[in-house]
Structures are given as C-alpha cells and as structure tokens.
N, C-alpha and C positions, 0 to 999 in steps of 0.2 A: 584746456584753453582753446585748442583747435576746434573741438566739438562746439564750444560756446560761440566761437566766431562763425562757424557754419550755421548755427541756429539763428544768430542775429542777421547774417546775410540772407538766409532764407526768408526771414520775416520781412526784411526790407524789400525783397523781390515780390513777395506776396502783396504787400501794401501798394507797391508801384503798379502791379498788374490790376489790382482791384480798382485803384483810382483811375487808371487808364480806361478800364472797361466801363466804369461809371461815366466817365467823360464821353466815351463813344456812344453809350446808351442814350445820354441826354443831349448829345450834340444836335444843333439845328443848323440848317443851311439857309442863309438869308435869301429871301426871294422864292423859296420853295415851300410848299405845303408840308406840314409835319404828318407823319404816319400815326394815326390815332387808333390803329387796329387793336392795341393792347387794352383799350377801354371796352371793347366788345365783351359780352358775357359777364358784365359786372352789374351789381345791384346796389341801390341806394335807398335808405330809409329817410323819408323827408317829412318835415313838419310844414304844414301849410297855414298861411294866414292871409286874409284879404282885408283891405281897407277901402271902403266904398262909400259913395254918396247914394242915397236912395230917394227916388222921386216917385211919389204915389200916382202922379198923373202928368200930363203935358201942361206946361205953362205954370207950374207951381214950384215953390221953394223946396229944397231937400229937407227931409225929416229923418233923423236929427239934422241940424244945420251944418254940422261938421262931419267929415268921414270918420267912421268908427271901425277900429281893428276887430276882426272876427276870426278867432281860431277855427280852422276847417279840418282839424284832425291830422291824421297821418296817411301817407301814400307811399307806395314803393315804385321805383322806376328801374326797369331792366334795360340796359343798353344792349341791344341785340346784335347790332352789326355796324361796321364802318365801310362806307362807300368812298374809297380813295379817289375814284374818278370824278365824282361830283362833290366830294368833301362834305359828306353828310353822315351823321350818326342817326341810326334809327332806334327808337326807344318805345317800350311798352309801359303803360302806366296802370298800376293795380290799385284799387280802392275798395272800401267797404260798401256793401249794399245799403242804400239810403234808408230802406224800410226796416231791414232785419239787423243791421249792424255787423253782419258777417262778412268776412273777406270773400271777394269774388275771385275765383281761380283763373278766370280769363281776363285779358286786358280791358280796362275801361275805355282806353283809346290808345292809338299808336301815333307818335309824333316823329317828325324829322327835324333834327337839330343841325342847322347849317353852320359849319365852321366859319368864323369871322376873322379872328386874329389870335396869335399866341403860339407857344411851343406845345410839344406833346404832353407836358406836365403842368402847364397853366395856360388855358385858352378860353376864349369867349365864343359862344354859339348862340344862335337865335332860333326860335320856334314860333309858329303861328298856328293856333287852333281856331277853326271856324272861318267864316260864320256858320254855325250849326245850332239849330233850335234857338235862334235869337241871341246866341252868345259868341263873342269874339274875344280871344285871349292871345296876347302877344307876350313872349318871355325872352329875356336876355340872360343866358346861363353863364356862370363862371365855374369851370372845372379846375380843381387843384389836386394834383397827385404827387405821390412820392413812391419810389421804387425800393425794393429790398437791396441792400448793399452786398449781401453775401448769402450763402446757404443754398439749399435745393430750389428755392423759389426766386433765385436771382433773376431780376428783370421783370418780376411781376409786382403788382401794386400792394403796398402795405394796407391792411384793413384797420378797423378800429378808430376811425375818425381822422386819420392823417390824410387820407384821400377823401375829398368831399365835393359836394355839388351845392351850388347856391344860385341866387339871382341878384342882379344889380339894377334891374329895371323890368317893368311889366305894365300891361294895360288890360283892363277888363271892361267890356261893354256888353250889357245884357238888356234885351228888350222883351217885354211880355205884352204882345198885342192880341192875345186871345180874348175876344169879347167876353165880358165888358171891360177888360183890364187894359190899361195903357201905362203900366209901370216901367220904370227905367232904373238901371243900376250902372254906376261908372266908378272906376277906381283902379286899384293895383293889387298884385299878389306877391307875397314873399315866400320863397321855397328854399329850404336849406336842410342839409343833413349829411351824415357820413356814408361811405361805402360799407356794406355789410356782406358777410358770407351768405351764400344761398341757403345753407342749412339752418340759418337763423330766422327764416321767413315764417310768419304765423299761418301760412297756407302752402299748399303744394300747387305750383302753377300747372295749368292744364297743357301748357306748351312751353 
C-alpha cells in the first residue's frame, strides 16, 4: 500500500511539473513581443493557389469576366532566422524550375516576414515581394504551432500538420509592358500547408 501511495504521489508531482513547465513555455507577457526563435530552422510544404483577373490590354474588360482560381503547385518555405530586435522572420522559398519541372536547390527568393500580433504559438506576420519584374505581391501569414508536452523533444514543435502556415489575405499585381504587350493581372493568392521534417524534402538544399 505504501509503495502504491508513493507511485500515485510521484505521478501527481510529475503531472504538476509538466503542466507548470508547459504554462511557462507558452506564457506571454502583455505589451512585450514574443520570442519566435523556435520557428527558425523549420520547413513548410505549401500548396499555392491564385485567383486573378486578366486584362489583355489597357481599357478593356477582363477575360474571363470573373476571377478564376488557378492551382500553382507546391513550394517549400524554410524559416531561416528570427531577428528579435526588429521582430522579423527571414524565410527562403524553394520552387520547381518552370521549364524542366525539377526542384531548384537554391532559393527562388528570400522574404522578410514582419511580426504583427499574437503569441509565440499563434501569430500574424506580413511580407511584401517586389515590385520586381512587374510583379508586386503582398501576403498576410498566420502561423499556428503546438509544442511537445513531454519526451526528449520537449519544447520543440510537433510535426505532421499540427504546426502549420497559411494566409488570410494577399494581393497580386502584375504588369507586362514589354512591347507590344500591355497585359495586366490582379488578384490574390492562397498559401497553406503543414510543417515538415527536413529529411522529407524532395531535394537537397544547397544552403
């Protein structure tokens, strides 16, 4: 009986310590920026879709008359670092080669995602690409994470779709003024997908 009581008491202490540690890990201080350093060195596999108006020339109606959703395939984002001073996550984006369909092992582009609001496990960030080559893209990201509750990886993020990245707003503006063209595209993009382990990538990053 004494041994059983000791086991029950030990279990209660373990539960208390675990819950207390989790509370401390996720605690936020109102009025202070969260530490997003745990998001560095993470990968996300993202599905891309754009919904756009297409104008074949200046002063004409769009064709087709309503915006059309267009799947744009898959991309990978690697969150490379967190700048706690300026509250910015830096991320590399990897995509397939447009002509060959093969994955490129160097980043297609690098973006800065500025923290806007939220905790370390659910927050909003914004990024702006361009204008470059006639394209301007603005994105509002939503990061949603969950941490291991126990085990050797305590404090690290759970993989397999529990931790994810998505968008709640975006804008795309593209201009083709290379003579004799005056085409225009305008619309939005949707990006969403889970965190994935680095060893699941279909390519070996060059950096």
